[in-house]
BAVO-204978 format. One line per 2 residues: number of its first residue (from 0); their letters; for each residue x, y, z of C-alpha. Coordinates in pm, 1 decimal. Layout:
<atoms>
NUM	A	X,Y,Z ~ ...
</atoms>
This chain:
<atoms>
0	MS	937.6,4714.2,-7184.5 ~ 1010.7,4344.4,-7244.2
2	FP	1186.6,4096.2,-7022.7 ~ 1336.2,3748.8,-7095.5
4	RL	1100.4,3459.4,-7136.2 ~ 1281.6,3212.0,-6911.6
6	LS	1022.1,2937.9,-6924.3 ~ 1256.0,2682.1,-6773.3
8	VL	1283.1,2904.1,-6467.2 ~ 915.2,2992.3,-6461.4
10	LV	818.5,2626.9,-6444.2 ~ 1019.3,2557.1,-6130.1
12	LL	772.7,2462.2,-5857.4 ~ 801.0,2699.9,-5563.5
14	TA	625.1,2671.7,-5231.1 ~ 659.0,3038.3,-5139.3
16	FS	758.4,3371.4,-5287.8 ~ 1103.0,3392.3,-5439.1
18	SG	1355.6,3470.7,-5164.6 ~ 1656.8,3534.4,-5382.8
20	AQ	1806.0,3189.7,-5311.2 ~ 1952.5,2981.3,-5591.4
22	PA	1657.2,2806.4,-5761.2 ~ 1632.3,2431.1,-5747.4
24	PA	1683.1,2241.4,-6074.6 ~ 1365.6,2232.5,-6279.4
26	RP	1197.4,1896.0,-6302.3 ~ 1031.4,1781.7,-6625.1
28	AP	702.7,1961.4,-6681.1 ~ 388.0,1744.8,-6672.2
30	GK	276.2,1911.1,-6994.6 ~ 375.8,2164.3,-7256.4
32	PL	345.1,2522.0,-7130.5 ~ 41.6,2743.4,-7172.5
34	TV	141.2,3107.8,-7121.7 ~ -76.5,3409.1,-7045.4
36	YF	79.5,3756.2,-7061.0 ~ -104.3,4026.3,-6867.7
38	FD	45.0,4333.3,-7033.1 ~ 110.3,4656.6,-6848.1
40	VG	-94.1,4898.9,-7058.9 ~ -174.9,5154.5,-6790.7
42	QG	-540.8,5213.8,-6707.7 ~ -683.2,4943.4,-6931.2
44	DA	-671.3,4572.4,-7010.7 ~ -472.9,4359.0,-7255.1
46	AL	-383.1,3990.7,-7219.4 ~ -224.1,3748.2,-7464.5
48	IV	-278.2,3372.5,-7453.4 ~ -17.9,3147.3,-7619.0
50	SP	-126.4,2783.0,-7619.3 ~ 106.7,2480.0,-7606.8
52	TG	60.9,2442.1,-7983.8 ~ 135.4,2808.9,-8050.8
54	KT	-225.1,2923.3,-8099.5 ~ -271.9,3284.5,-7990.9
56	VL	-564.5,3481.7,-7848.6 ~ -548.6,3851.4,-7761.4
58	ID	-812.1,3968.7,-7514.1 ~ -853.4,4348.6,-7528.0
60	GG	-602.1,4607.9,-7636.7 ~ -569.1,4871.9,-7367.3
62	PP	-604.3,5250.6,-7407.7 ~ -476.5,5448.2,-7710.7
64	EA	-158.9,5562.2,-7532.7 ~ -45.1,5198.7,-7496.6
66	GE	-38.1,5136.9,-7872.1 ~ 336.7,5150.4,-7931.1
68	HL	417.5,4933.5,-7628.5 ~ 146.0,4677.2,-7706.1
70	AS	246.3,4647.2,-8072.2 ~ 608.5,4598.0,-7969.7
72	RI	528.6,4319.9,-7720.7 ~ 294.8,4148.0,-7966.5
74	KQ	563.7,4145.7,-8236.9 ~ 814.1,4000.7,-7990.9
76	LV	582.3,3716.9,-7890.2 ~ 375.5,3645.6,-8201.8
78	HA	519.0,3569.4,-8544.6 ~ 200.1,3497.9,-8738.2
80	PL	-149.3,3646.6,-8745.3 ~ -330.8,3615.7,-8414.2
82	DL	-576.1,3325.3,-8425.7 ~ -841.5,3521.7,-8238.0
84	VI	-883.2,3874.6,-8103.0 ~ -1153.8,3933.0,-7841.3
86	LT	-1282.3,4279.2,-7754.8 ~ -1465.8,4225.2,-7427.2
88	HP	-1668.8,4547.1,-7457.6 ~ -1660.5,4874.4,-7655.1
90	HL	-1484.9,5106.3,-7408.9 ~ -1172.7,5301.6,-7505.9
92	DH	-949.7,5158.0,-7231.9 ~ -1000.4,4812.0,-7383.8
94	LG	-1010.6,4889.1,-7756.9 ~ -783.0,5191.9,-7786.9
96	SL	-470.9,5005.5,-7906.4 ~ -629.8,4706.1,-8080.2
98	RD	-568.6,4862.8,-8419.3 ~ -197.6,4889.4,-8337.9
100	AL	-188.9,4522.2,-8239.5 ~ -373.0,4415.5,-8554.1
102	QA	-144.4,4619.9,-8774.7 ~ 159.2,4465.7,-8602.8
104	VG	83.3,4099.7,-8683.9 ~ -270.0,4070.8,-8825.9
106	AK	-553.6,3846.2,-8706.7 ~ -766.4,3564.7,-8845.4
108	RF	-1079.7,3620.1,-8636.4 ~ -1231.4,3898.2,-8429.3
110	MD	-1503.4,3861.7,-8166.9 ~ -1695.3,4125.7,-7975.2
112	PG	-2015.9,4107.7,-7768.2 ~ -2238.0,4245.6,-8044.1
114	FD	-2376.8,4501.6,-7799.9 ~ -2433.5,4819.1,-7999.7
116	HP	-2253.0,5127.7,-7869.9 ~ -2239.2,5482.3,-8010.1
118	SE	-1866.1,5531.8,-7946.4 ~ -1688.8,5677.7,-8250.6
120	AY	-1369.8,5491.4,-8156.1 ~ -1565.9,5164.6,-8154.1
122	RN	-1722.6,5238.7,-8492.9 ~ -1382.8,5321.4,-8639.6
124	LL	-1236.5,4998.8,-8501.8 ~ -1518.6,4790.8,-8649.9
126	EF	-1467.7,4957.9,-8985.7 ~ -1096.2,4872.0,-8973.5
128	VG	-1162.8,4516.0,-8856.5 ~ -1418.1,4464.0,-9133.2
130	KE	-1150.1,4536.6,-9390.7 ~ -853.5,4362.0,-9228.3
132	VD	-986.5,4051.9,-9050.2 ~ -1131.9,3751.0,-9231.8
134	QV	-1401.2,3657.3,-8981.3 ~ -1594.6,3887.9,-8747.6
136	MT	-1826.1,3717.6,-8502.9 ~ -2019.9,3739.3,-8177.6
138	PE	-2032.0,3472.0,-7903.0 ~ -2378.6,3350.2,-7997.7
140	PN	-2445.6,2995.6,-7873.1 ~ -2474.3,2734.9,-8144.3
142	PQ	-2833.0,2772.2,-8275.7 ~ -2856.7,2394.0,-8311.4
144	AP	-2756.1,2346.3,-7946.4 ~ -2868.2,2670.0,-7776.2
146	DT	-2816.5,2543.6,-7420.0 ~ -2443.0,2497.7,-7476.7
148	FL	-2163.1,2745.9,-7426.6 ~ -1949.3,2856.4,-7716.9
150	TV	-1595.9,2716.0,-7684.1 ~ -1271.9,2756.5,-7877.0
152	GL	-1019.1,2471.9,-7883.5 ~ -652.6,2575.3,-7882.9
154	GE	-487.5,2231.8,-7896.1 ~ -333.7,2000.2,-7633.0
156	GV	-665.8,2002.0,-7446.5 ~ -667.8,2380.3,-7396.8
158	VL	-1023.2,2515.9,-7422.4 ~ -1154.0,2873.3,-7404.5
160	TV	-1520.1,2878.7,-7297.4 ~ -1738.7,3187.1,-7343.9
162	YW	-1996.2,3224.8,-7064.9 ~ -2135.7,3569.9,-7137.0
164	PR	-2310.6,3725.0,-7326.0 ~ -2543.6,3461.5,-7472.7
166	FP	-2757.3,3676.9,-7699.7 ~ -3004.4,3591.7,-7849.2
168	RE	-3046.1,3283.6,-7629.0 ~ -3051.9,3519.5,-7330.9
170	PF	-3119.3,3893.8,-7358.2 ~ -2847.9,4149.8,-7301.5
172	LK	-2845.4,4297.6,-6952.5 ~ -3021.9,4633.8,-6954.2
174	NT	-3070.1,4927.0,-6715.3 ~ -2756.9,4837.6,-6520.1
176	RS	-2498.3,5080.1,-6382.8 ~ -2317.7,5038.0,-6715.9
178	DA	-2479.9,4819.2,-6980.8 ~ -2159.3,4808.2,-7187.0
180	NS	-1960.7,4681.7,-6886.5 ~ -2231.0,4437.4,-6779.8
182	NS	-2234.6,4273.9,-7122.9 ~ -1857.9,4220.9,-7135.6
184	IV	-1740.5,3894.9,-7288.0 ~ -1654.0,3660.6,-6999.0
186	TR	-1433.2,3358.9,-7069.8 ~ -1256.9,3076.7,-6888.4
188	LT	-938.7,2915.6,-7022.2 ~ -881.2,2558.3,-6902.2
190	YG	-571.6,2340.2,-6929.5 ~ -554.9,2018.4,-6730.7
192	KT	-618.2,2102.5,-6366.0 ~ -558.9,2475.2,-6417.4
194	AF	-783.2,2756.6,-6538.8 ~ -779.0,3131.5,-6603.8
196	FF	-1095.3,3341.9,-6571.9 ~ -1120.2,3660.6,-6784.2
198	TG	-1391.6,3908.2,-6688.3 ~ -1354.5,4227.6,-6894.7
200	DS	-1530.5,4503.6,-6701.1 ~ -1823.8,4286.4,-6594.9
202	EK	-2015.2,4401.0,-6288.4 ~ -2248.6,4268.1,-6021.3
204	DT	-2533.0,4211.8,-6270.7 ~ -2303.3,4003.7,-6490.9
206	EE	-2182.4,3798.1,-6197.2 ~ -2540.3,3728.2,-6091.6
208	AL	-2625.0,3615.1,-6446.3 ~ -2318.6,3388.1,-6447.1
210	LR	-2405.9,3230.7,-6113.5 ~ -2752.2,3148.1,-6247.4
212	QR	-2579.7,2920.2,-6499.2 ~ -2495.5,2688.6,-6210.1
214	TD	-2175.9,2560.3,-6363.7 ~ -1823.2,2516.4,-6231.2
216	FT	-1624.6,2842.3,-6246.5 ~ -1331.7,2728.5,-6029.8
218	ST	-1016.6,2895.2,-6164.3 ~ -654.2,2909.7,-6060.9
220	VL	-602.7,3268.8,-6180.3 ~ -862.6,3545.6,-6203.2
222	KV	-823.6,3853.7,-6420.9 ~ -1005.6,4088.3,-6185.0
224	AH	-1303.5,4270.1,-6335.5 ~ -1304.7,4644.6,-6401.0
226	HG	-948.6,4706.6,-6278.2 ~ -1046.8,4621.3,-5921.4
228	GK	-1354.2,4844.4,-5908.4 ~ -1593.3,4818.3,-5615.9
230	HS	-1893.8,4728.0,-5833.5 ~ -1737.8,4393.4,-5936.1
232	ST	-1581.4,4090.4,-5765.7 ~ -1871.4,4027.4,-5532.0
234	KE	-1833.4,3787.6,-5241.3 ~ -2062.1,3528.6,-5401.7
236	FL	-1879.5,3540.6,-5733.2 ~ -1532.4,3509.7,-5580.6
238	EA	-1646.5,3216.9,-5368.4 ~ -1759.9,3044.2,-5689.0
240	VK	-1433.9,3111.8,-5877.5 ~ -1205.3,3034.1,-5580.2
242	PK	-897.6,3201.6,-5734.0 ~ -556.8,3128.9,-5585.5
244	AA	-405.7,3426.9,-5767.1 ~ -559.1,3741.4,-5912.3
246	VI	-425.3,3995.6,-6160.9 ~ -546.2,4357.4,-6157.2
248	SC	-467.4,4573.2,-6460.5 ~ -459.0,4944.0,-6377.2
250	SH	-233.5,5250.2,-6383.0 ~ -50.1,5413.7,-6094.5
252	DN	-249.6,5688.7,-5919.3 ~ -539.9,5656.7,-6164.2
254	EY	-830.4,5897.5,-6119.9 ~ -1079.7,5618.7,-6044.6
256	GH	-909.8,5492.3,-5729.1 ~ -856.4,5144.1,-5877.2
258	PT	-813.1,4900.5,-5724.0 ~ -1060.2,4984.3,-5450.5
260	AE	-1022.6,4879.6,-5089.2 ~ -1354.2,4691.7,-5111.9
262	AL	-1236.9,4472.3,-5400.6 ~ -898.2,4405.2,-5240.8
264	ER	-1063.6,4303.1,-4913.7 ~ -1295.6,4059.1,-5091.8
266	LS	-1002.4,3907.2,-5284.4 ~ -807.8,3868.4,-4962.2
268	AV	-1106.1,3700.5,-4796.3 ~ -1096.4,3415.4,-5050.7
270	GA	-718.7,3379.4,-5018.6 ~ -622.6,3514.1,-5362.3
272	KV	-265.2,3642.8,-5397.1 ~ -290.4,3971.6,-5588.1
274	FR	-62.6,4094.0,-5867.1 ~ -110.7,4450.8,-5993.6
276	TD	29.7,4592.4,-6314.7 ~ 62.5,4937.6,-6153.8
278	LN	297.2,4790.6,-5893.0 ~ 431.8,4476.1,-6060.6
280	GE	437.7,4570.2,-6429.7 ~ 369.2,4294.2,-6679.4
282	VQ	271.1,3960.1,-6527.2 ~ 341.4,3628.1,-6697.5
284	AV	150.2,3318.3,-6591.3 ~ 267.1,2977.7,-6713.1
286	SD	65.0,2659.6,-6670.4 ~ 193.2,2306.6,-6723.7
288	GV	-155.9,2169.3,-6672.8 ~ -93.3,2095.6,-6305.4
290	NV	46.3,2418.2,-6157.8 ~ 53.1,2783.7,-6258.1
292	TL	366.3,2991.2,-6201.9 ~ 322.7,3367.3,-6204.6
294	QA	619.8,3597.4,-6252.5 ~ 604.3,3975.2,-6229.2
296	EK	828.2,4219.9,-6410.0 ~ 897.6,4417.2,-6092.9
298	GS	796.7,4458.6,-5730.6 ~ 829.2,4248.7,-5417.7
300	RS	592.7,3976.3,-5538.2 ~ 812.5,3853.4,-5820.1
302	KL	721.4,3486.0,-5845.7 ~ 456.6,3250.5,-5713.8
304	TV	349.6,2897.8,-5804.0 ~ -1.9,2781.8,-5723.3
306	PG	-155.4,2436.7,-5779.7 ~ -456.0,2388.8,-6001.5
308	EV	-766.0,2215.2,-5868.0 ~ -991.5,2239.7,-6170.7
310	KP	-1194.0,1949.0,-6300.7 ~ -1107.7,1932.8,-6671.7
312	LG	-1376.7,1924.2,-6937.9 ~ -1457.9,1560.6,-6990.8
314	SS	-1460.6,1474.3,-6618.9 ~ -1767.9,1322.8,-6460.5
316	SS	-1906.1,1662.2,-6359.0 ~ -1823.2,1844.0,-6682.2
318	PA	-1922.4,1677.1,-7009.1 ~ -1658.3,1698.5,-7278.6
320	PA	-1706.3,1943.8,-7562.1 ~ -1885.5,1798.8,-7862.4
322	AA	-1824.8,1922.8,-8213.1 ~ -2101.0,2149.4,-8338.7
324	PT	-2161.0,2385.6,-8628.6 ~ -1984.4,2717.3,-8588.5
326	PK	-2157.2,3053.4,-8560.2 ~ -2209.1,3235.1,-8885.2
328	PT	-1983.9,3540.4,-8931.6 ~ -2170.6,3849.7,-8822.5
330	GG	-1977.6,4126.9,-8991.6 ~ -1673.4,4226.4,-9190.4
332	AA	-1540.4,4043.7,-9491.5 ~ -1705.8,3718.8,-9592.6
334	AT	-1528.6,3419.8,-9440.3 ~ -1575.9,3051.7,-9375.0
336	QP	-1463.4,2864.6,-9066.4 ~ -1197.6,2601.1,-9140.1
338	PN	-1297.0,2240.7,-9076.5 ~ -1187.3,2065.7,-8758.8
340	KP	-827.4,1957.3,-8793.2 ~ -582.9,1776.4,-8564.8
342	GG	-285.2,1956.6,-8419.2 ~ -455.3,2241.0,-8238.8
344	ET	-658.1,2416.0,-8510.1 ~ -887.5,2678.3,-8357.9
346	VQ	-1244.4,2553.7,-8375.9 ~ -1574.9,2640.6,-8217.2
348	TG	-1764.7,2367.2,-8036.6 ~ -2060.8,2337.1,-7806.2
350	YK	-2011.2,2258.9,-7436.6 ~ -2319.2,2190.4,-7226.8
352	PP	-2293.8,2292.1,-6859.0 ~ -2359.3,2025.1,-6594.8
354	VS	-2678.9,2200.3,-6482.7 ~ -2830.0,2486.7,-6675.4
356	AP	-3077.7,2721.4,-6516.4 ~ -3357.7,2826.0,-6748.1
358	AP	-3290.5,3149.9,-6930.8 ~ -3479.3,3445.9,-6784.6
360	AP	-3762.0,3572.2,-7000.1 ~ -3690.8,3904.6,-7169.7
362	AP	-3852.1,4199.4,-6997.9 ~ -4136.2,4353.4,-7195.6
364	NK	-4016.7,4639.8,-7410.5 ~ -4240.3,4939.0,-7350.1
366	AQ	-4080.3,5129.3,-7635.1 ~ -4122.8,4858.2,-7893.1
368	AP	-4063.5,4992.8,-8241.0 ~ -4351.7,4966.9,-8488.6
370	AP	-4350.8,4687.8,-8742.8 ~ -4165.6,4781.2,-9063.2
372	SA	-4387.9,4919.7,-9332.0 ~ -4393.7,4793.7,-9688.3
374	GQ	-4089.8,4916.2,-9878.3 ~ -3889.1,4977.5,-9558.5
376	KF	-3515.0,4927.5,-9611.2 ~ -3252.8,4824.6,-9360.8
378	VS	-2886.6,4920.0,-9348.7 ~ -2569.0,4779.4,-9194.1
380	LK	-2245.9,4977.1,-9166.1 ~ -1922.2,4824.9,-9287.9
382	GS	-1777.7,4600.3,-9016.2 ~ -2083.5,4624.8,-8791.1
384	AV	-2259.9,4321.6,-8647.7 ~ -2601.8,4493.0,-8647.2
386	FH	-2851.4,4637.3,-8894.3 ~ -3063.7,4952.6,-8860.7
388	RE	-3374.7,5106.7,-9006.9 ~ -3273.0,5330.1,-9294.3
390	DC	-3396.5,5635.4,-9102.0 ~ -3196.8,5551.9,-8785.4
392	GT	-3002.7,5841.5,-8635.9 ~ -2692.1,5623.4,-8594.9
394	LK	-2663.1,5596.4,-8972.6 ~ -2685.8,5972.3,-9009.5
396	RA	-2404.8,6023.6,-8757.9 ~ -2178.8,5750.7,-8899.2
398	KT	-1876.6,5883.3,-9085.7 ~ -1825.6,5574.5,-9299.8
400	KE	-2012.8,5570.0,-9630.6 ~ -1958.8,5196.8,-9681.0
402	RT	-2277.4,5014.6,-9594.5 ~ -2498.5,4727.5,-9700.6
404	VY	-2865.0,4791.3,-9785.1 ~ -3127.1,4518.7,-9739.0
406	TS	-3470.7,4536.3,-9894.9 ~ -3629.5,4313.4,-9630.9
408	RA	-3585.3,4259.3,-9260.5 ~ -3565.2,3884.6,-9304.2
410	TA	-3267.0,3916.7,-9536.0 ~ -3088.8,4152.1,-9296.4
412	AR	-3157.0,3925.4,-8999.1 ~ -2987.1,3633.4,-9173.1
414	ER	-2657.3,3821.9,-9169.9 ~ -2681.5,4070.1,-8882.1
416	RP	-2871.8,4118.4,-8559.4 ~ -3110.8,4411.7,-8502.9
418	AE	-2959.6,4725.5,-8350.2 ~ -3065.3,4819.4,-7999.7
420	DC	-3117.0,5189.0,-8079.5 ~ -3383.3,5181.1,-8352.6
422	KP	-3503.1,4820.4,-8295.1 ~ -3570.1,4737.9,-8663.1
</atoms>
């Protein structure tokens, strides 16, 4: 269900919740609006970023049953291919309707963590993406500046920074409660003094890895991890992010008990005002670079404006992004990254954190696969970011017959990363 995009109303600066009184006349906005739509997709996640220059980023696509609604909202808000689609991790409640969204308007680039997962729905999505999207990539740090974070510029000073995962610079988190959740793509969107933190379904292990980076995570709005589950949003992490508002995406009376009392209590302890899609429907957040105004589709908490207190990239404590070579596409159709252009062209750059903790050494692998024998071949499935040994069980189970065969590991490694299952 859509509702009017009254940006002139959304940008009115309020000091408290809307009381039903006649709104004061809007004053000129300090900057062009950046809008984030937290869609109501039931028990799942989907958020759309629209930058001041019209650049668009879709983060996750909700469960399969949200496909019609998500495609409809995307077509209402986006009139050109999405500049970037991010799948935070390969679980059905985040990828289930991405195909519908892609079919609605198309996409120029697709990013996922590169963490291999046996889900058939994930494999089918990658196969579709490989055929329909020009560039498929993972958030690998720039090899020529491995201590930097991968960033995406969206024009007018808007920057999307990817903090996790950082493979191969840092190993994927393993033996966690859920390795797929723990290796969710975690990003922070900054605009002037405001910021939005997107967490996927990251958990305590992810938050501990992030805090080891020792960088500034202060954000005006937090997209709460794992639908408000108790295994995320730890006290230490929330104290580092310092959110003034938080958005929880979940369905009414879901079987998981989301959001949990534990998560809500920790959010309350840091003073975050909580919006929930199960109670409030779709939530729109509009930043002018100084303040963020959140408006809900329904519910008692209909509107709230909070001030940003973020130090922009380029301040004394946060070095400005420096142009750097872009990551090489890791799957799908062959593509080249466009050169840096003025006017808000999406580009990848390297941003070095103020203080970087040394990367933890990978744990020894007790089940290390034997070295490939002479004549060993390696295979990558269509749309996949990884390659396997030709005798890998994943290949035997895969329904798609489209695959690339490499006669040497070195050749395969130039285009893909080794799969976690057979460790080629």
